[in-house]
N, C-alpha and C positions, 0 to 999 in steps of 0.2 A: 504494500500500500504506500502510495506517495506521501511524502511529508507535506505539511501545509504551513504557510507563513502566517503570522498574526493578522495579516490583512486579507486572508483568503475569503472570508465571508463578505467583506466589503467589496472585494473584486467581483464576486458573484452578484451582489446587489447592483453593481454598476454595469452589469451586462457583459463582462469580459468573456472571451473564449480562452480555453485552457489547454495546456499540454504538459506531459511529463518532461522535466528537464533536470538531469542529474539526480533523479529520485524525488524531485519536488513537483507538486502540481502548481504550475505557474501560469499567470495570464500571458497570452500571446498578443492580444490586442483588445482595445476598448472601443475605439471608433474606427480607425483604419491606420495601417502602418504609415501611409503617406502623411496623414494628418498629424500623427504623433511624432513622426520624424521631423516634419516641418516646424512643429512647436519647439522642439529642442534646438534646431539650427537657428530659428529666428527669434524665439522668446524664451520659453522655459517649459520643461516637462518634468514630471515626477515618476520615478520608477520604484517599485518594491523589489529590492535586491536582497531580501532577507534569506534567500537561499544560499548566499555566499557564507563561507565558514568563518568563525571567529575562534582562534586558538591563542590563548594568552600564555606567555612564557615569562616566568618571574624567578627571582632568586639570584644568588651571587653570580652564577654562570649563565644567566639568561642571554647576555650578549655573546659570549663565546659559543654557546650552543647554536644560536640562530646564525651566527657567522659561519659556522662549520656546515650548516645544512642549506644555506642559500648562496647563490653565486655573487650577489652584490656585497658591498662592504658594510655590514651591520655596525661595525665599530665607528663608522663615519657619521652615523645618525646622532644628532643631538636630541635631547628630549623635545617632543613636539614635532619631530620630522619623520618623513616616510619616504620610501622609495620602492620601485618596481624591481622584482628579482625573479630568478628561476630556481626551482628545486630540482636538482639533478641527482642521478645515481652514479655509480663509480665509472661507467663508460661514457659519462657526459650527456646521456639522453635525458630529456626533460620529463620529470614526473608531473610537474604542474608549474604554472606561473602564479605569482602572488604579489601582494603589496605588504610590505613590512613596515609597521608603525612603531617608532619608539615613543611610548606614551609620555604625556607631560610629567614633570618632576614629581607631582603629588602622588603618582603611582609608583614611585621608588624604582624607576628604571625598567618597568615592565615593557615587554614587547608584545604587540598584537600582530599575529600573522593571519592574513585573510586568504585562504585557499579557495579554489573554485567550488561550485555546487557539487555536493556529494563526495568531496575530498576531505572533509573536516576530520572524520574518524581516522583515515589513513595518515593524515598529516600529524594528528595528535600522537598516534602510535609511533610514527617515525621519529618524532622529537623525543618521546619518552624512551624508546628503545635505544636510540643513539646515546642519550644521556646516561642510561644505565651501563651501556657497553664501555663508554669512554670516561665514566666517572665525573660527569658534569653535575654540579650541585644546582639543579634547577627544577622548578615545578611547572608542569604543563597541563593546562586545563582547557578542555573543549567547551567553550561557552556559546556555541552556535544556538542552542535553545534558549539562551538568555537575552540575546540581542535581536531586535528588529533592525533592518538597515534600509534606509530610504535614500535614493540618489535624486538630487535636485539639480538638473542640468540645463544649461542654456545661458545666453548672454544676460538675461534678466534675473538669473538665479541669485546673485549676491544681493541685489536690492530687495528681492522678495524675502530672502532669509533675514535681512536686516530688520524687517518689520516684526520678526518673531523671536529674535534672540538678543541677549545682552552682550554678545561678543561683537568685536569690531572685525568683521570678516574682511573688510577692505585692507586691513593691516596684515592679513595672512597671505603668505606666498603660496605658490603651488606646492603640493605634497607636504602640507603642514597639518597638524592636528591639535585641537585645543578642547578643553572642557568648558561647557557652558550650558545655559538653559535655552531650549527651543520650545516655544509654545508652552512654557512653564514646566517642561520636562527636562531633567538632567540628561545631557547627551555628550557624546564625543562628536565634534564637528571637524571633518577632514576635508581639505580642499583637493579631493581626488575625484576620479570618475573615469568613465571608459567610453566617452562619446566624442572627445576632441573639443568640447565646449567648456567654458567656465562653469563652475558649479561646485557642489559640495556633496559629501556623503555623510549621513547622520546615523550614528550608532545610538540606538535608544533602547531602554528596557522593553523587553518583549511585550509586556502587558500594557505598555503606554504607547506602543507604535501607532495605533489607530488615531490617537489624539493628535500626534504630530502630523500624520498623513493628512488628516482633515484640515489642519491649520494651514498647511502650504497648498492652498487650493488652486492648482494649475492643471493643465492637461495631464490626465493619466496616460502612462505609456507602458506597453508590454514588451515581451521579449522580441517580438518581430521588429519593432523600431530600434531596440537596443542592438540587434544584429546588423541592420543596415547602417546605423550610425558608426558602429565600431569597424565595420568593413570598409566604409569610406575612408577611415583613418588608417587602414591596414593593420589594425590591432588583432592579435591572435585570439582564437576561440579554442579553449581546451577541449580535447576530445574530437576535434575536427581538424584544426591546423597543426596540431601535434597531439600525440597520444602514445604513451610508452609501449602499447601493444600493437596498435593498428597503424600508427603514423609516427614511428619513433624518430625523433629529431633532436638535435642539439640546439642550444641558443644561437650558435653561429649560423646553422642552416636556417633557423627560423627568423633570422634578421634582427635579433635583439642582443647584438654584440655588446651594447652599452651596459648590459646588466652583468657582464662577466668581468670580475676583477681578479686577474691572474696573479696579482701580488698579494693575495690573501689565500688562506688555506680553507678549502671547502671540498666536500665530497664530489668527485668528478673533475677536480681541477687539472690533474695530470693529463687526463684524456682530452680535455678541452685545450690545454696548452699545446698538445701535439697537433690537434686539428687546426689551431690558430697558425702554427708554423707551417703545416703542410697544405692548408687550404681545404675547402669543402668541395665535394663532387657535385652537390646539388644545393640550391638555395631557393628560398621563397621569393617569388617575384609577383608583381602586379600584372594583370592582363586587362586590356581594354578592347572589347570586341568592336571590330569595324563593321562587320555584317550584323544584320538583325538576329536577335536570339538572346536567351538568358542563360549564362553559364551556371551550372549547379554543381554541388559537391559530387565528386566521383567522375565527372566528365573527363574524357581523355584529351590530352594536349599533344599535338603532333607537329612535325615540320610541315612546310608547304607541300612536301612530297609524300606526306603520310607516315613518316617514321615516328614511332612512339617516343615522346619526350617525358611525359609525366601525366599528372591528373590534377584537376581542380580540387582544392580543399574547401574553399568558400567562394560563393558567387551570388550575385544578385543584380537587379536593376537598380542603379543608384537613384534614389529619389531626388537628391540635390542636382545631379548632373543630367539625369534622364538618359543615362547611357549604361550599358551592361559592363560590370566590372567583376574581377575575380582575383583570387590568390592561388598560386600553384607552385610546387617545387619542380624546378627545371634544372638541367645540367648547367654547370657554371658558365659555359660559353654562351648561354642564352639569358644571362642575367643583366646584360646591358640594355638600356632603354631602346625602344623602337625596333627590336628584333621581331620579324614577322613570323607568326606561328598560326596554327589552327586549333580551335576548340571544337570538339565533336559534340554538337548539340542535337540530340535525338537522331543520331546517325548521319547528320549532315556536318561536314567540316566548315566551320565559320572562321573567317579571317579575324585575326587579333594581333595586337602589338604588345610587347612587354613594356612595363613601366616600373618606376620606383614609388611605392606607396609613401605617403598618403595620396589618395586620389583627388582630394580637395585641399585647398589652401587654408590651413588653420595654424 
């Protein structure tokens, strides 16, 4: 049985359509993907992202443990800062991508690790087991069932939030986190998100999520719009653009090189150092279809002569551009922009050119 967020009943009442995503019964759309997408690009939209995990790491070795299990440099985070990172295994393959928050000083140096939907238990187990094996003095708590998470995204998001909080959000830079009240509810306010727009993510107590949700009364948005927004930015989708079983990829192959700090010690570092020195055989590239058609996950990508090159991992009709776009892993010689390829759409090879995401200017 799928898990439900604290806003599940509210979404039903608002007429949302639902799908299972990462073991959660999540709203796909409320009005239309195009309407919800446009609201975020032009004004503001709100998402229920309570399906994301929340794993809190505390204790004397919280920093060292998080450093060892993520590719970015956790020691570089000051209290109230966050960054994007990958979680890799020994061979450098990504198990998940995540945002790591070093919580404000009042929490005594706790780290909040936010894995993707359905990954909270395995992330908790990985941190605990590694701590036990390596002798790290740290406590790891899976608090996914304690937090609701609302993403408020779009150019108007800061002003809208300012009406509901005592925090000065304008003074917060990107990837920062602070404690404050939102609509009278104690919350963690983070200037993070996954749409390419300005905005915040609000971590609130599970039972008070609906009060905050109703207070920030702007366009409701579902997973459909979240997917088109993140794809326009070239952001990865776990389980689709990478997956340790079905699409095993390293951060270098997936194009998130900036998350890998080879001057730190982490699980998978040696394998990634070798790949950094030798180069990758394949890399994730953007595709822009020239012919009519919509590329979808799994569609084959070929040379103009029909030679197999790879397959689409994510694809859609961009609501902003009005053009079909996609991501695909292709051989290294096809990673420069404007290489002509074909995407096989329902058996028909369609002309496409390679590009470097993001597909839109943000």
